[in-house]
N, C-alpha and C positions, 0 to 999 in steps of 0.2 A: 437502428441496430437491432439486430435477430437476440432475444435473450439466450439463445447457447452461446452468441459470441460474446456476450455481454462477463457470461462466466469464464470464458478465456481470459478475457481482459484482466481481470482482478483474480489474481490466484489465491491468495489469503493476506488474513491481518498478519502485521509486523507487529508484535510485541516485545517489547521491551521495557528497561525503565524508564530510558527516554521518550518513547512513545506512549508509554502511560501519564509520564510527566506532563506533556504538552496536549494529550487529550484531555485532561483536567484544566490545565492552563490556560490554553491558546483556542480550543476547540477545533482542533486537527486532530485528523486519523491517519495512521500509518499502515499502506497497504503495499504487499509486494504485488506487481505486476508484470504482466507477459513484457517480454524484450524489446517487440517491435509495436508496443503501446506509446500513444502520443498522450496529451495533455487533454485533449479533445473527447479522445477515447474514454480516458479514466474518469471525466466528469460525467459524461453521459451512462457510463456503466454505473456509477456511484448514485447518482441520481434517480435511474430507472431501477436499482435492485435493491435499495434503501428506502426510498421515498423520501428523500431529503434535498435540500437545494444547496449546490456549491457555489462556495463564492470563489476559491481560487485552488490550482493544483499546482505542485512543485513536485518535479521527478528529478531523480537522480538516479545513476548507474554506480553500486557497489562493486569495487575492483575485488575479486576473490584473493584472500590471503594465499602467498605461499608457505608450502609446510614441509616438514623434511620426515618421513616416517621409515626410521630406522637408517639405511643407505639409499633409500627411493626418495628422489624430491617428488611433490605433488602442487597440485595447486585447487584450492576449491572456486566452484562456479562463479562466476559474475553474475548478478541480479538488479533488475529495477526496481527502485521504491519510490512509491508515490505519497506525499504528504498532501493530504485534502481537508482545505479549510472549510467550513460549513457556515451556512448563516446563523446570525446571533438567535438562542434559543432553541436550536436544531441539535439532535445529538443521535449518534448508531450506539447500540447498545450490542456490543460484540461478545459481551459474557454470558448472555442469555439467560442472567437471573432475574427472576421478578421482584 
């Protein structure tokens, strides 16, 4: 897979309380990925971009919430999220701090 396509598969890290907790306890990193990405695409992209070994990838589609803006009804976009389990002893530093 080309390096340009790799960056189109992984959109951004998903940072929340839950994702930080599982990164510390279970060695899983969470990423927002392209809506057409597969598990094998995500695994290959993570391994090449961050130079780590991926053990497992779980993908889920998060359904956007229904919202009301005054009298107007709206909906947030659906997105795909990937939980990536890394090999023992490996880590991805997303904070950038040394």
